[in-house]
MISEMI-760742 format. One record per atom (N, C-alpha, C, O, CB): residue in one letter; x, y, z. Coordinates in pm, whole numbers, padded with zeros to 5 digits, always signed. Glycine has a CB too. Layout:
REM residues N
aXYZ;...
END
This chain:
REM residues 163
m+19223+02062+11265;m+19356+02111+11239;m+19441+01999+11180;m+19421+01881+11209;m+19421+02165+11368;g+19536+02040+11093;g+19622+01942+11029;g+19765+01951+11079;g+19810+02057+11121;g+19619+01959+10879;n+19833+01842+11075;n+19973+01834+11114;n+20058+01885+10999;n+20053+01827+10890;n+20013+01689+11154;l+20137+01992+11019;l+20210+02056+10911;l+20355+02010+10900;l+20402+01983+10790;l+20205+02204+10929;n+20426+02001+11009;n+20567+01959+11009;n+20652+02035+10907;n+20716+01974+10822;n+20576+01810+10980;f+20652+02166+10917;f+20728+02251+10825;f+20843+02315+10900;f+20824+02366+11011;f+20637+02359+10761;d+20964+02313+10842;d+21082+02375+10901;d+21125+02491+10813;d+21182+02468+10706;d+21198+02270+10919;a+21098+02614+10855;a+21130+02734+10776;a+21279+02753+10757;a+21320+02825+10665;a+21072+02857+10843;s+21362+02691+10839;s+21506+02705+10822;s+21557+02631+10697;s+21670+02651+10655;s+21579+02652+10946;e+21474+02545+10639;e+21513+02468+10521;e+21471+02535+10390;e+21508+02488+10282;e+21453+02331+10528;v+21395+02644+10398;v+21342+02709+10278;v+21368+02858+10288;v+21337+02920+10390;v+21190+02680+10260;a+21424+02916+10182;a+21446+03061+10180;a+21311+03132+10177;a+21219+03089+10107;a+21533+03103+10056;p+21298+03240+10253;p+21170+03312+10254;p+21145+03385+10122;p+21239+03421+10051;p+21166+03411+10371;m+21021+03407+10092;m+20982+03484+09975;m+21014+03629+10004;m+20967+03684+10103;m+20830+03464+09939;t+21095+03691+09918;t+21136+03827+09946;t+21062+03929+09862;t+21015+04030+09914;t+21284+03842+09923;d+21050+03906+09734;d+20988+04003+09646;d+20919+03929+09533;d+20954+03815+09502;d+21093+04103+09591;s+20823+03993+09473;s+20755+03929+09361;s+20846+03931+09239;s+20946+04001+09236;s+20620+04000+09331;y+20810+03854+09140;y+20886+03850+09016;y+20877+03982+08942;y+20774+04050+08945;y+20836+03736+08926;e+20985+04018+08878;e+20981+04129+08784;e+20911+04078+08659;e+20917+03958+08630;e+21127+04185+08752;p+20844+04166+08585;p+20781+04119+08461;p+20887+04067+08363;p+21001+04112+08364;p+20700+04232+08395;l+20847+03972+08281;l+20936+03925+08176;l+20960+04040+08078;l+20871+04122+08057;l+20875+03801+08102;p+21079+04047+08018;p+21104+04153+07919;p+21007+04141+07802;p+20964+04032+07765;p+21249+04146+07869;q+20974+04254+07745;q+20883+04258+07630;q+20941+04176+07516;q+21061+04180+07491;q+20857+04404+07585;g+20856+04102+07447;g+20900+04023+07333;g+20817+03897+07316;g+20713+03879+07380;g+21046+03988+07347;w+20866+03809+07229;w+20798+03683+07199;w+20857+03570+07280;w+20979+03562+07297;w+20806+03651+07049;y+20771+03482+07332;y+20813+03367+07411;y+20736+03244+07365;y+20617+03251+07336;y+20791+03392+07562;q+20805+03131+07360;q+20735+03006+07335;q+20677+02962+07469;q+20750+02948+07567;q+20829+02897+07273;m+20545+02941+07472;m+20477+02908+07596;m+20381+02792+07574;m+20339+02763+07462;m+20402+03030+07652;r+20348+02727+07686;r+20255+02614+07684;r+20132+02652+07765;r+20144+02713+07871;r+20321+02484+07740;v+20014+02617+07715;v+19890+02640+07788;v+19881+02533+07896;v+19872+02414+07865;v+19764+02638+07693;i+19882+02575+08023;i+19875+02476+08130;i+19738+02473+08197;i+19705+02378+08267;i+19981+02504+08234;s+19658+02577+08175;s+19517+02568+08215;s+19435+02662+08129;s+19481+02767+08086;s+19500+02603+08367;a+19313+02621+08104;a+19219+02697+08023;a+19080+02669+08079;a+19026+02560+08063;a+19228+02659+07871;d+19023+02768+08145;d+18894+02750+08212;d+18801+02866+08181;d+18844+02979+08161;d+18913+02736+08363;m+18674+02836+08178;m+18573+02940+08162;m+18535+02992+08301;m+18511+02914+08393;m+18448+02887+08085;h+18528+03124+08314;h+18492+03188+08441;h+18390+03297+08414;h+18385+03354+08305;h+18616+03247+08512;v+18310+03326+08514;v+18218+03439+08506;v+18290+03556+08570;v+18341+03546+08681;v+18079+03409+08578;g+18294+03669+08498;g+18364+03787+08549;g+18298+03845+08673;g+18180+03821+08699;g+18370+03893+08442;q+18377+03921+08750;q+18323+03984+08870;q+18220+04090+08836;q+18122+04108+08909;q+18436+04045+08952;k+18242+04159+08726;k+18146+04259+08681;k+18047+04192+08587;k+18086+04110+08503;k+18217+04379+08612;v+17922+04226+08600;v+17818+04165+08517;v+17846+04184+08369;v+17826+04092+08289;v+17681+04225+08552;e+17894+04303+08331;e+17919+04331+08189;e+18029+04244+08129;e+18034+04224+08008;e+17955+04477+08172;s+18119+04191+08215;s+18229+04109+08164;s+18181+03977+08107;s+18244+03921+08018;s+18330+04082+08274;g+18069+03927+08157;g+18016+03801+08108;g+18109+03686+08135;g+18190+03691+08228;g+17987+03810+07961;e+18099+03583+08054;e+18184+03466+08069;e+18316+03491+07997;e+18318+03543+07886;e+18113+03339+08014;m+18426+03452+08062;m+18557+03474+08003;m+18641+03348+08008;m+18622+03261+08093;m+18629+03588+08074;l+18734+03341+07915;l+18829+03231+07910;l+18955+03275+07984;l+19019+03372+07945;l+18861+03189+07761;k+18991+03203+08089;k+19111+03232+08167;k+19219+03134+08124;k+19205+03012+08141;k+19084+03222+08321;l+19328+03187+08068;l+19439+03105+08024;l+19558+03124+08118;l+19589+03237+08159;l+19479+03140+07880;q+19623+03015+08152;q+19748+03020+08227;q+19854+02962+08134;q+19846+02848+08090;q+19738+02939+08365;l+19954+03044+08105;l+20059+03008+08010;l+20193+03001+08083;l+20223+03084+08169;l+20066+03110+07893;e+20274+02901+08048;e+20404+02884+08112;e+20514+02888+08007;e+20503+02827+07901;e+20409+02751+08191;v+20621+02961+08038;v+20734+02972+07948;v+20796+02834+07927;v+20820+02761+08023;v+20840+03072+08002;d+20821+02799+07801;d+20882+02671+07767;d+21028+02672+07808;d+21105+02758+07765;d+20868+02642+07614;a+21066+02576+07892;a+21202+02569+07946;a+21308+02549+07838;a+21417+02604+07847;a+21211+02458+08049;e+21276+02470+07737;e+21375+02444+07632;e+21400+02566+07546;e+21512+02587+07499;e+21330+02330+07545;a+21298+02646+07524;a+21312+02763+07438;a+21369+02884+07513;a+21438+02966+07454;a+21178+02799+07378;h+21340+02894+07641;h+21381+03011+07720;h+21426+02967+07859;h+21355+02990+07957;h+21265+03114+07730;m+21542+02904+07867;m+21589+02847+07992;m+21593+02951+08104;m+21560+02919+08218;m+21726+02787+07973;k+21633+03072+08074;k+21646+03177+08176;k+21513+03206+08245;k+21510+03242+08363;k+21699+03305+08112;h+21404+03189+08173;h+21271+03221+08227;h+21184+03097+08247;h+21063+03107+08260;h+21200+03318+08135;a+21247+02980+08249;a+21174+02854+08261;a+21079+02855+08380;a+21116+02894+08491;a+21271+02737+08274;g+20957+02811+08355;g+20858+02799+08461;g+20780+02924+08493;g+20681+02918+08567;g+20925+02754+08583;r+20820+03038+08438;r+20746+03161+08465;r+20609+03152+08398;r+20595+03096+08289;r+20824+03286+08413;r+20511+03206+08465;r+20373+03197+08416;r+20311+03333+08392;r+20345+03432+08458;r+20287+03118+08514;v+20221+03335+08296;v+20146+03456+08260;v+20000+03416+08252;v+19967+03307+08205;v+20198+03519+08124;f+19913+03504+08296;f+19769+03481+08289;f+19707+03574+08188;f+19748+03690+08175;f+19703+03499+08428;n+19608+03524+08116;n+19539+03605+08017;n+19389+03577+08028;n+19347+03461+08032;n+19591+03576+07873;y+19311+03682+08033;y+19166+03670+08043;y+19103+03722+07914;y+19121+03838+07879;y+19111+03748+08166;l+19031+03636+07845;l+18965+03672+07721;l+18815+03683+07746;l+18747+03582+07765;l+18995+03569+07609;c+18765+03805+07747;c+18622+03831+07775;c+18541+03807+07648;c+18490+03902+07588;c+18601+03977+07829;i+18530+03682+07608;i+18469+03649+07479;i+18319+03673+07475;i+18260+03675+07367;i+18497+03507+07446;n+18256+03690+07591;n+18112+03718+07594;n+18082+03849+07666;n+17977+03863+07730;n+18037+03602+07663;h+18173+03945+07656;h+18156+04076+07720;h+18036+04146+07657;h+18008+04128+07539;h+18285+04163+07705;q+17966+04227+07737;q+17849+04300+07686;q+17889+04409+07587;q+17812+04443+07498;q+17770+04361+07802;k+18008+04465+07604;k+18053+04573+07515;k+18127+04514+07396;k+18200+04416+07409;k+18145+04674+07591;d+18108+04576+07280;d+18166+04525+07156;d+18318+04523+07156;d+18378+04422+07117;d+18118+04608+07041;t+18383+04631+07199;t+18528+04641+07188;t+18602+04531+07264;t+18682+04460+07204;t+18575+04775+07237;p+18578+04513+07395;p+18650+04405+07464;p+18615+04266+07410;p+18700+04178+07405;p+18621+04411+07612;r+18489+04248+07371;r+18448+04118+07317;r+18520+04091+07184;r+18567+03980+07161;r+18294+04114+07296;n+18528+04191+07097;n+18594+04173+06968;n+18744+04148+06984;n+18801+04065+06913;n+18571+04294+06880;i+18808+04220+07076;i+18950+04198+07101;i+18973+04056+07150;i+19063+03987+07101;i+19004+04300+07204;a+18893+04012+07245;a+18907+03877+07300;a+18886+03771+07192;a+18960+03673+07186;a+18808+03855+07415;r+18788+03791+07109;r+18760+03692+07004;r+18870+03690+06898;r+18901+03584+06843;r+18624+03722+06937;r+18930+03806+06870;r+19043+03808+06775;r+19163+03734+06835;r+19232+03662+06764;r+19082+03955+06740;h+19186+03752+06966;h+19294+03678+07031;h+19266+03528+07024;h+19356+03449+06994;h+19311+03724+07178;l+19143+03488+07053;l+19108+03347+07047;l+19122+03293+06905;l+19166+03179+06885;l+18965+03325+07098;s+19086+03372+06806;s+19104+03332+06667;s+19252+03314+06635;s+19289+03220+06565;s+19041+03436+06572;s+19337+03404+06687;s+19482+03391+06666;s+19534+03262+06727;s+19619+03194+06668;s+19557+03512+06727;i+19484+03227+06844;i+19525+03102+06910;i+19483+02983+06823;i+19564+02893+06798;i+19461+03090+07052;c+19359+02984+06777;c+19310+02873+06694;c+19391+02861+06565;c+19430+02751+06526;c+19160+02893+06660;q+19417+02975+06500;q+19495+02973+06376;q+19636+02919+06402;q+19688+02841+06323;q+19503+03115+06314;a+19697+02960+06514;a+19831+02914+06548;a+19835+02764+06572;a+19937+02699+06548;a+19882+02987+06672;l+19724+02709+06619;l+19716+02565+06647;l+19662+02486+06529;l+19653+02364+06535;l+19629+02540+06768;g+19625+02555+06421;g+19571+02488+06303;g+19430+02439+06324;g+19388+02342+06261;g+19659+02373+06266;k+19355+02505+06412;k+19216+02465+06441;k+19121+02573+06389;k+19144+02692+06408;k+19194+02444+06595;q+19015+02528+06324;q+18912+02622+06282;q+18795+02623+06380;q+18723+02722+06391;q+18862+02588+06141;q+18777+02513+06450;q+18669+02499+06547;q+18729+02463+06682;q+18825+02386+06690;q+18565+02392+06501;l+18672+02518+06788;l+18716+02486+06923;l+18591+02455+07003;l+18508+02543+07026;l+18799+02604+06987;e+18576+02331+07044;e+18456+02288+07114;e+18468+02297+07265;e+18370+02324+07334;e+18423+02147+07075;d+18589+02274+07318;d+18607+02265+07462;d+18743+02325+07499;d+18838+02317+07422;d+18597+02117+07511;t+18750+02384+07618;t+18876+02443+07663;t+18986+02338+07677;t+19104+02372+07669;t+18855+02515+07796;e+18949+02213+07698;e+19048+02107+07712;e+19133+02090+07587;e+19245+02040+07594;e+18980+01976+07744;e+19080+02131+07472;e+19155+02123+07347;e+19277+02214+07349;e+19369+02196+07269;e+19065+02158+07229;l+19278+02312+07439;l+19390+02405+07448;l+19502+02357+07540;l+19616+02402+07529;l+19341+02539+07495;l+19469+02266+07630;l+19566+02220+07729;l+19687+02154+07663;l+19673+02067+07577;l+19501+02122+07825;g+19805+02198+07703;g+19929+02144+07649;g+19972+02208+07518;g+20082+02181+07471;g+19915+01998+07630;a+19887+02292+07459;a+19921+02355+07332;a+20042+02446+07350;a+20054+02517+07450;a+19801+02435+07278;v+20132+02444+07252;v+20251+02529+07253;v+20231+02639+07151;v+20198+02614+07035;v+20380+02446+07222;l+20251+02763+07197;l+20229+02882+07115;l+20344+02979+07132;l+20415+02975+07232;l+20095+02950+07150;n+20360+03066+07036;n+20444+03184+07056;n+20351+03290+07112;n+20242+03314+07059;n+20515+03231+06921;v+20393+03354+07219;v+20311+03454+07287;v+20392+03583+07295;v+20505+03585+07343;v+20268+03406+07430;r+20332+03690+07247;r+20397+03821+07253;r+20356+03890+07382;r+20237+03910+07408;r+20361+03909+07128;l+20455+03926+07463;l+20428+03994+07589;l+20470+04139+07583;l+20570+04174+07521;l+20500+03924+07703;k+20391+04222+07647;k+20426+04362+07669;k+20440+04380+07820;k+20394+04297+07897;k+20317+04460+07609;v+20503+04488+07860;v+20514+04520+08001;v+20419+04636+08030;v+20431+04744+07974;v+20661+04557+08039;r+20325+04609+08120;r+20230+04712+08163;r+20296+04787+08279;r+20334+04724+08378;r+20089+04649+08207;p+20310+04919+08268;p+20376+04994+08376;p+20293+04994+08504;p+20173+04967+08500;p+20403+05139+08332;p+20357+05022+08617;p+20282+05025+08743;p+20174+05133+08739;p+20194+05241+08683;p+20377+05049+08863;s+20060+05103+08799;s+19952+05203+08807;s+19850+05160+08912;s+19837+05041+08942;s+19883+05221+08668;n+19781+05256+08966;n+19674+05232+09064;n+19716+05139+09178;n+19637+05056+09222;n+19552+05175+08995;g+19840+05151+09224;g+19887+05070+09335;g+19935+04931+09296;g+19979+04855+09382;g+19780+05057+09433;y+19928+04897+09168;y+19976+04767+09120;y+20117+04782+09065;y+20151+04885+09007;y+19880+04709+09012;e+20199+04679+09082;e+20333+04677+09027;e+20326+04656+08876;e+20221+04619+08822;e+20419+04568+09095;a+20438+04678+08809;a+20447+04649+08666;a+20418+04501+08644;a+20450+04418+08729;a+20588+04688+08610;s+20356+04469+08531;s+20321+04331+08503;s+20324+04306+08353;s+20336+04399+08273;s+20182+04296+08560;n+20312+04179+08316;n+20307+04144+08175;n+20164+04144+08125;n+20069+04117+08199;n+20370+04008+08151;e+20151+04175+07997;e+20022+04173+07929;e+20042+04099+07797;e+20136+04126+07724;e+19967+04319+07905;v+19954+04005+07768;v+19962+03931+07643;v+19914+04021+07530;v+19804+04076+07536;v+19879+03798+07649;a+19998+04035+07427;a+19965+04124+07315;a+19943+04050+07185;a+19901+04111+07086;a+20074+04225+07297;g+19970+03920+07181;g+19949+03847+07057;g+19991+03702+07069;g+20060+03662+07162;g+20024+03913+06945;f+19946+03623+06970;f+19974+03480+06965;f+20018+03443+06825;f+19975+03505+06728;f+19851+03397+07008;g+20104+03343+06815;g+20146+03292+06685;g+20180+03145+06696;g+20190+03090+06806;g+20266+03371+06632;a+20197+03082+06581;a+20231+02940+06578;a+20372+02919+06632;a+20463+02995+06599;a+20219+02883+06435;a+20391+02816+06713;a+20520+02789+06776;a+20627+02752+06675;a+20745+02773+06701;a+20506+02679+06877;d+20588+02698+06561;d+20687+02655+06462;d+20719+02761+06358;d+20783+02732+06257;d+20639+02531+06393;s+20674+02883+06380;s+20695+02989+06282;s+20782+03099+06340;s+20740+03169+06432;s+20561+03046+06235;d+20902+03115+06285;d+20988+03224+06329;d+20933+03359+06287;d+20959+03460+06353;d+21129+03205+06273;a+20856+03362+06179;a+20802+03489+06131;a+20709+03552+06233;a+20703+03674+06244;a+20728+03468+06000;d+20637+03470+06309;d+20546+03524+06410;d+20620+03591+06524;d+20562+03670+06598;d+20457+03414+06464;c+20747+03560+06540;c+20823+03608+06655;c+20903+03734+06628;c+20981+03777+06713;c+20915+03501+06703;q+20886+03793+06515;q+20958+03915+06485;q+20877+04034+06532;q+20761+04052+06494;q+20989+03925+06334;d+20939+04115+06616;d+20871+04238+06657;d+20862+04330+06537;d+20956+04338+06458;d+20945+04308+06774;p+20750+04401+06522;p+20736+04491+06409;p+20834+04607+06425;p+20870+04642+06537;p+20591+04544+06397;p+20878+04666+06313;p+20969+04779+06325;p+20898+04896+06394;p+20776+04907+06385;p+21021+04822+06187;p+20972+04983+06462;p+20907+05097+06527;p+20844+05186+06421;p+20894+05193+06308;p+21007+05177+06613;p+20735+05255+06457;p+20671+05343+06358;p+20766+05454+06317;p+20846+05503+06396;p+20541+05402+06415;a+20756+05493+06192;a+20840+05602+06142;a+20802+05731+06212;a+20684+05759+06237;a+20825+05618+05988;k+20903+05810+06245;k+20876+05937+06311;k+20829+06037+06206;k+20890+06051+06100;k+21003+05991+06386;t+20722+06104+06238;t+20668+06204+06146;t+20649+06334+06222;t+20641+06336+06345;t+20534+06157+06083;d+20643+06439+06149;d+20618+06571+06207;d+20469+06581+06232;d+20390+06586+06137;d+20669+06687+06115;a+20429+06585+06358;a+20287+06584+06393;a+20227+06724+06394;a+20107+06740+06415;a+20267+06520+06527;s+20310+06825+06372;s+20254+06961+06374;s+20166+06982+06253;s+20188+06920+06149;s+20367+07067+06379;p+20066+07070+06264;p+19978+07095+06150;p+20054+07142+06028;p+20022+07101+05916;p+19872+07197+06187;s+20155+07228+06047;s+20229+07277+05931;s+20309+07165+05867;s+20321+07160+05745;s+20322+07392+05971;g+20363+07074+05948;g+20439+06959+05894;g+20347+06868+05816;g+20384+06820+05709;g+20509+06880+06008;a+20227+06844+05868;a+20131+06760+05799;a+20090+06824+05668;a+20077+06756+05566;a+20008+06736+05886;a+20070+06954+05671;a+20029+07025+05549;a+20140+07021+05447;a+20113+07005+05328;a+19991+07171+05581;k+20266+07035+05491;k+20378+07030+05397;k+20385+06894+05329;k+20409+06886+05209;k+20510+07059+05470;r+20364+06786+05406;r+20369+06653+05347;r+20255+06632+05248;r+20273+06569+05144;r+20363+06546+05457;a+20138+06686+05281;a+20022+06668+05194;a+20039+06737+05060;a+19983+06691+04960;a+19897+06719+05261;w+20115+06848+05054;w+20127+06925+04931;w+20252+06892+04851;w+20276+06955+04748;w+20126+07070+04962;k+20332+06798+04895;k+20454+06763+04820;k+20423+06682+04700;k+20514+06643+04626;k+20550+06687+04908;
END
């Protein structure tokens, strides 16, 4: 047993978990990058990234962290391709064509696009990484315009096709 010497009257208790960060682009720093084997066999080896909001760029959210798992060796094509495209975006944002070791990512500053995943299956709402861009590029931080509203009915589609 260890001697703890902790006085709970000096520290406010943890009341609730953090709300997800609002959807949008954030300048973040990679504070850890490790390879892990997924719990499911099909997940294979994955890159686990821990990203922290840059205090200078986003003082209100300073220190908040987001985790991202890139299943770069997944057995299924779709998750593997998505993960590899994300990793390619990270490399392009950092000006790297080759990445030999996860340590090369440590301390890297990136623009990270976050989405808010709604609550489901007993889990609270959370953030999901949706994209990466170079930290020195304002163009990467512009959210795309919303899709144009179209008439999805068959007659509306047919009318547009014959105009």
